[in-house]
C-alpha positions in Angstrom: -71.1 -78.1 59.4 -70.3 -75.7 62.3 -69.8 -72.4 60.6 -67.6 -69.6 61.8 -69.0 -66.7 63.9 -69.2 -64.3 61.0 -71.4 -66.7 59.1 -73.5 -67.3 62.3 -74.2 -63.6 62.6 -76.0 -63.7 59.2 -77.4 -67.2 58.9 -78.3 -68.6 62.3 -81.7 -68.4 63.9 -84.1 -68.0 61.0 -84.0 -71.0 58.6 -86.5 -70.3 55.8 -88.1 -73.3 54.1 -89.1 -73.5 50.5 -91.3 -70.5 49.6 -90.8 -68.8 52.9 -89.4 -65.2 53.2 -85.6 -65.0 53.3 -85.8 -62.1 55.8 -86.9 -62.9 59.3 -90.7 -62.2 59.6 -92.1 -60.0 62.3 -94.7 -62.1 64.0 -96.7 -59.0 65.2 -99.4 -61.0 67.0 -100.2 -61.4 70.7 -101.9 -64.7 70.2 -101.7 -67.9 68.2 -104.6 -70.1 66.9 -105.0 -73.9 67.5 -107.7 -76.2 66.1 -108.5 -78.1 69.3 -108.5 -77.4 73.1 -106.2 -80.4 73.6 -103.5 -78.9 71.4 -103.5 -75.7 73.4 -103.7 -77.6 76.7 -100.4 -79.4 75.9 -98.7 -76.1 75.4 -99.8 -74.9 78.9 -98.6 -78.2 80.4 -95.2 -77.9 78.6 -95.9 -81.2 76.9 -95.6 -79.7 73.3 -93.6 -77.0 71.7 -95.3 -74.0 70.2 -96.7 -70.5 70.8 -99.9 -69.3 72.5 -99.2 -65.9 73.9 -96.4 -63.4 73.1 -95.9 -62.5 76.7 -94.0 -65.8 77.1 -92.6 -66.6 73.6 -92.8 -65.3 70.0 -91.3 -66.9 66.9 -89.4 -63.7 65.9 -87.9 -63.5 69.3 -87.0 -67.2 69.4 -85.2 -67.0 66.0 -83.1 -64.1 67.2 -82.4 -65.8 70.6 -81.3 -68.9 68.7 -78.8 -66.8 66.7 -77.3 -65.3 69.8 -77.2 -68.7 71.4 -75.3 -70.1 68.4 -72.9 -67.2 68.5 -72.1 -67.8 72.2 -71.9 -71.5 71.8 -74.8 -72.1 74.2 -77.6 -74.7 74.6 -80.6 -72.4 74.9 -81.4 -68.7 75.1 -84.3 -66.2 75.6 -84.7 -62.5 74.8 -85.9 -60.0 77.4 -87.2 -56.5 77.2 -83.8 -55.0 78.3 -80.4 -55.8 79.6 -81.6 -55.0 83.1 -84.3 -57.6 82.8 -81.8 -60.2 81.5 -79.5 -59.7 84.5 -82.5 -59.8 86.9 -83.8 -63.0 85.3 -80.4 -64.6 85.2 -80.1 -64.4 89.0 -83.7 -64.6 90.1 -84.2 -67.8 88.1 -82.0 -69.6 90.7 -82.3 -67.3 93.8 -85.2 -66.7 96.2 -85.8 -64.9 99.5 -83.1 -66.0 102.0 -80.4 -66.7 99.3 -77.1 -64.9 98.6 -75.0 -64.3 95.6 -71.7 -62.6 94.8 -71.1 -59.8 92.2 -68.1 -57.7 91.1 -68.4 -54.2 92.6 -67.2 -52.8 89.2 -70.4 -53.7 87.3 -72.7 -51.2 85.6 -74.4 -48.8 88.1 -77.9 -49.8 87.2 -77.1 -53.5 87.8 -75.3 -52.6 91.1 -78.5 -50.8 92.2 -80.7 -53.7 91.0 -78.6 -56.2 93.0 -77.9 -54.1 96.1 -81.2 -52.3 96.6 -84.1 -53.8 94.7 -83.2 -57.5 95.1 -82.3 -56.8 98.7 -86.0 -55.8 99.2 -86.9 -59.2 97.9 -84.8 -60.9 100.6 -81.9 -61.8 98.3 -78.5 -60.6 99.6 -75.6 -59.6 97.3 -72.0 -59.3 98.4 -70.0 -56.9 96.1 -66.4 -57.8 95.8 -63.2 -56.3 94.3 -62.7 -58.5 91.3 -58.9 -58.1 91.6 -58.7 -59.9 94.9 -56.9 -63.2 95.1 -58.9 -66.5 95.0 -58.1 -67.0 98.7 -59.5 -63.5 99.6 -62.6 -64.0 97.3 -63.2 -67.5 98.8 -64.2 -65.9 102.1 -67.3 -64.2 100.6 -69.0 -67.6 99.9 -71.7 -68.7 102.3 -73.8 -71.9 102.6 -76.7 -70.0 100.9 -74.6 -68.6 98.0 -76.3 -69.5 94.7 -74.4 -67.6 92.0 -71.4 -65.4 91.1 -71.9 -62.5 88.6 -69.4 -60.3 86.7 -68.9 -58.4 83.4 -66.4 -59.5 80.8 -65.4 -55.8 80.4 -66.8 -53.6 83.1 -69.0 -50.5 82.5 -67.7 -47.8 82.8 -64.3 -48.6 84.2 -63.4 -51.0 81.2 -61.5 -53.4 83.4 -61.3 -57.1 82.3 -62.6 -59.9 84.5 -60.4 -62.9 85.1 -63.2 -65.3 84.0 -61.3 -68.5 84.8 -60.5 -67.4 88.3 -64.2 -66.7 89.1 -65.3 -69.9 87.3 -62.9 -72.0 89.5 -64.3 -70.3 92.7 -67.9 -70.7 91.6 -67.6 -74.3 90.7 -65.6 -75.1 93.9 -68.7 -74.0 95.8 -71.2 -75.7 93.5 -72.7 -72.5 91.9 -72.8 -71.1 88.4 -70.8 -68.2 87.0 -73.0 -65.6 85.2 -71.1 -63.2 82.9 -72.5 -60.1 81.3 -70.8 -60.1 77.9 -72.3 -56.9 76.6 -69.2 -54.9 75.8 -67.0 -57.8 74.4 -69.9 -59.5 72.5 -69.3 -63.1 71.3 -67.2 -61.6 68.5 -64.4 -60.8 70.9 -65.0 -63.2 73.8 -67.1 -66.3 74.4 -67.2 -66.8 78.2 -68.4 -70.4 78.0 -65.0 -71.3 76.6 -63.4 -70.0 79.8 -65.8 -71.8 82.3 -68.8 -69.4 82.6 -72.2 -71.1 82.8 -74.6 -68.4 81.9 -74.2 -65.3 79.7 -76.3 -62.1 79.6 -76.4 -59.2 77.1 -77.8 -55.8 76.9 -78.6 -56.2 73.2 -79.4 -52.5 73.2 -75.6 -51.9 72.8 -73.3 -53.4 70.1 -75.7 -56.2 69.1 -78.4 -53.7 68.0 -75.6 -51.2 67.2 -77.8 -48.3 66.0 -79.6 -47.2 69.2 -83.1 -48.1 67.9 -84.3 -51.0 70.1 -84.0 -51.7 73.8 -83.5 -55.4 74.6 -81.6 -58.1 76.5 -80.7 -61.8 76.2 -79.9 -64.7 78.6 -77.9 -67.6 77.2 -77.3 -70.9 79.1 -74.3 -73.0 78.3 -76.2 -76.2 79.3 -73.1 -77.2 81.2 -73.9 -76.7 84.8 -75.0 -79.9 86.6 -78.1 -78.6 88.4 -79.0 -82.1 89.7 -75.6 -82.6 91.3 -76.4 -79.6 93.6 -80.1 -80.3 94.0 -80.4 -78.9 97.5 -79.1 -75.6 96.3 -81.4 -75.3 93.3 -84.8 -76.7 94.2 -86.5 -74.6 91.6 -84.8 -76.7 88.9 -84.5 -80.1 90.7 -87.8 -80.5 92.5 -91.4 -80.5 91.1 -93.0 -77.3 90.0 -96.6 -77.5 91.2 -97.6 -74.6 88.9 -96.9 -77.0 86.0 -98.4 -80.2 87.4 -95.2 -81.3 89.1 -92.7 -81.0 86.2 -89.0 -81.1 87.3 -87.2 -79.0 84.9 -83.7 -80.5 85.2 -85.1 -84.0 84.6 -87.5 -83.2 81.8 -85.6 -80.6 79.8 -81.9 -81.4 80.3 -79.6 -78.8 78.9 -82.6 -76.5 78.2 -83.8 -76.7 81.9 -82.6 -73.3 83.0 -84.0 -71.3 80.0 -87.3 -73.3 80.0 -87.8 -72.5 83.7 -87.0 -68.8 83.1 -89.5 -68.7 80.2 -92.3 -70.8 81.8 -92.1 -69.1 85.2 -90.5 -65.7 85.1 -91.6 -64.6 81.7 -95.1 -65.9 82.4 -95.4 -64.0 85.7 -93.3 -60.9 85.1 -93.7 -60.4 81.3 -90.5 -58.6 80.5 -90.6 -59.8 76.9 -88.8 -58.0 74.0 -91.2 -56.8 71.4 -91.1 -58.7 68.0 -90.4 -55.4 66.3 -87.3 -54.8 68.4 -86.2 -58.3 67.9 -86.4 -57.7 64.2 -84.2 -54.6 64.5 -81.8 -56.6 66.7 -81.5 -59.3 64.0 -80.6 -56.7 61.4 -77.9 -55.3 63.7 -76.5 -58.8 64.4 -75.9 -59.4 60.7 -73.1 -56.7 60.7 -71.9 -57.2 64.3 -68.6 -58.8 63.2 -67.8 -55.9 60.9 -68.7 -53.2 63.3 -67.0 -54.6 66.4 -63.7 -54.7 64.5 -64.0 -51.1 63.4 -65.0 -50.0 66.9 -61.9 -51.6 68.3 -59.6 -50.1 65.7 -61.0 -46.6 66.2 -60.9 -46.9 70.0 -57.3 -48.0 70.1 -56.3 -45.0 68.0 -58.3 -42.6 70.2 -56.8 -44.2 73.4 -53.3 -43.7 72.0 -54.0 -40.1 71.1 -55.4 -39.3 74.6 -52.5 -41.2 76.3 -50.1 -38.7 74.7 -52.1 -35.5 75.3 -50.9 -33.4 78.2 -54.4 -32.2 79.1 -55.5 -35.8 79.8 -54.5 -37.1 83.3 -55.2 -40.8 82.7 -56.6 -43.3 80.2 -58.1 -46.8 80.8 -58.3 -49.0 77.8 -57.4 -52.7 77.9 -55.8 -52.8 74.5 -53.2 -50.2 75.5 -49.9 -52.0 76.3 -49.5 -50.0 79.5 -53.0 -50.7 80.8 -53.2 -52.7 84.0 -55.6 -55.1 82.3 -53.6 -55.6 79.1 -52.4 -59.1 80.0 -56.0 -60.3 80.8 -57.1 -58.6 77.5 -54.5 -60.5 75.6 -55.7 -63.8 77.2 -59.5 -63.3 76.9 -59.8 -60.7 74.2 -56.9 -61.3 71.7 -58.8 -59.8 68.8 -59.6 -56.5 70.6 -61.7 -55.6 73.6 -64.5 -53.1 72.7 -65.0 -49.5 71.5 -65.4 -48.0 75.0 -62.6 -46.3 77.0 -62.4 -44.2 80.1 -60.3 -41.2 80.8 -59.9 -38.2 83.0 -59.1 -34.5 82.3 -56.6 -32.5 84.2 -58.5 -30.1 86.4 -61.2 -32.5 87.7 -65.0 -32.3 87.3 -65.3 -28.7 86.1 -62.8 -29.1 83.3 -64.4 -32.4 82.3 -67.8 -30.9 81.9 -66.3 -27.9 79.9 -64.6 -30.4 77.6 -67.8 -32.5 77.1 -69.9 -29.5 76.4 -67.4 -28.4 73.7 -67.6 -31.5 71.6 -69.3 -31.2 68.3 -69.2 -34.7 66.7 -69.5 -36.8 69.9 -72.8 -36.4 71.7 -73.6 -36.6 75.4 -76.2 -39.3 75.7 -77.3 -41.9 78.2 -76.1 -44.7 75.9 -73.0 -46.5 74.9 -71.7 -48.9 72.3 -73.5 -47.9 69.1 -72.3 -46.7 65.7 -72.1 -43.0 66.7 -69.4 -41.7 69.0 -70.9 -40.6 72.4 -69.9 -40.0 76.0 -71.1 -39.3 79.5 -69.9 -38.6 83.0 -70.9 -41.6 85.1 -70.7 -39.8 88.5 -73.2 -37.2 87.2 -75.3 -39.5 85.0 -75.5 -43.3 85.1 -74.1 -43.7 88.6 -75.4 -40.6 90.2 -77.6 -42.7 92.5 -74.5 -44.2 94.2 -72.9 -42.6 97.2 -69.3 -41.4 97.0 -68.2 -44.5 98.9 -70.0 -46.8 96.4 -68.5 -44.9 93.5 -65.0 -45.4 94.9 -65.8 -49.1 95.6 -66.8 -49.4 92.0 -63.6 -47.7 90.9 -65.3 -44.7 89.4 -63.4 -41.5 89.9 -65.2 -38.1 89.9 -63.4 -37.1 86.7 -64.1 -40.4 84.8 -65.5 -39.8 81.3 -66.9 -42.9 79.5 -66.1 -42.4 75.9 -67.8 -44.7 73.4 -65.9 -44.6 70.1 -68.1 -45.0 67.0 -67.4 -46.2 63.5 -67.0 -42.8 62.0 -63.6 -41.9 60.3 -61.2 -41.9 63.3 -59.4 -38.8 62.1 -62.7 -36.9 62.5 -63.2 -38.3 66.0 -59.7 -37.3 67.1 -60.1 -33.8 65.5 -63.3 -33.3 67.6 -61.3 -34.3 70.7 -58.5 -31.9 69.8 -60.8 -28.9 69.4 -62.7 -29.7 72.6 -59.5 -30.1 74.6 -58.4 -26.8 73.1 -61.3 -25.1 74.9 -60.0 -25.9 78.4 
């Protein structure tokens, strides 16, 4: 029986047998014992399933990855140490020096820097595009060496909605996968695989954890992309891997090929593994994700409507507002609500914005977003301060943009806090 997502949040992943603990155990061990050398040898040759070193895999992590995989409707998944690591692995698993990929320019600043600066040093080129361009305009960015397309379901911090089907059509026309960061929407509000995406990533640090206690990430593969049909583009998956005695991942592992390669190669060599302790915290958060996301959205819409009608606020971006430019896309991809994050600007620019932020009492200024407590920051001064003014404008980030993450407190208290802070300017 295929259960509904609310049930998957609670029951998928860890399936206790008779006499086993009902709660997911924390396998707090670096290593795992075997009786014979041959048994362990088969693990190193990928000829048997099991665990030998937590830098690659751990039972706690795999149980939580399986839960997220089930929630997204994927074929295989892996946890990583952070959302940044998840996004890096998702691209680096199929790109190498001399390759090219395309990404929306409106993505999170840290990811923008990862793609545009750090991966550039590795010989991988990224073209950043305006995600609102037409298919004909976007088509011009594809090159013979393009290997992937990347975007966010709901962008951070501009809260614009990606037209997933448009980008899926373009990616598949050119024989490459579409990778979607689904952090803000979560699988509660959007399942990108149902709209043509091939790979999904998450910063599990955000809504999935929900309590700001554990950093982590996840990569989920749909299992739908036909790697062998485009073998010349993806030799890492379709030709023998000499570091594993000539295994060809696409042939040997089928729908699990992409995640098996990411685990066996990237996690082996780079070691960006999530700690079992953090995976345990994440699992606890996932059990209430469906409850919290609904409350976040209800509160955020009320806050957005309040700000929209306040004369001291110059503009508000929130996809669930009927006047928002992304409302029609939100109705299509996010019919049950978008997320708890909105963006707005204060009349008077940066100085007034900072005065307003410093006057808040309930909401806190933190370098975080999407947890149970209301918080905010000023991207131009904080998360995106490494970007030039030109890059900020390219990403759609105005100097006065405030990213406001609405928590699950009583919404009247959140609005009262906004009211008194706006009264200070």
